[in-house]
C-alpha positions, 0 to 999 in steps of 0.5 A: 299868497303864492311865491310866483305872485310875490315876485309878480308883485316886486317886478310890477311897475304898478303899486299893489297893496300887500298886507302882513297881519293887517299892516300895509307892507312893501316887498324888497325881495323874494327867496324862491327857495325858502319861499319867504320874502323880505318886507318893510312897513310903508313908513319904516323902510329900516324896519325890514323882516323876513316873512313867509310868502304865504303870510302875505295878503294881496289886497284888491 
């Protein structure tokens, strides 16, 4: 995924499916300088981690 798309998804009013290694995640924030995103799994908001944006995949 590109950084600009991760920002669009984060700011969207719609729910857009995103996966990290086949697991559904929510994007909490995007760091455009480092090209990373803070994400958490759907069922565990406390388990947040920072990953490279390019590891995220939008599911259509």
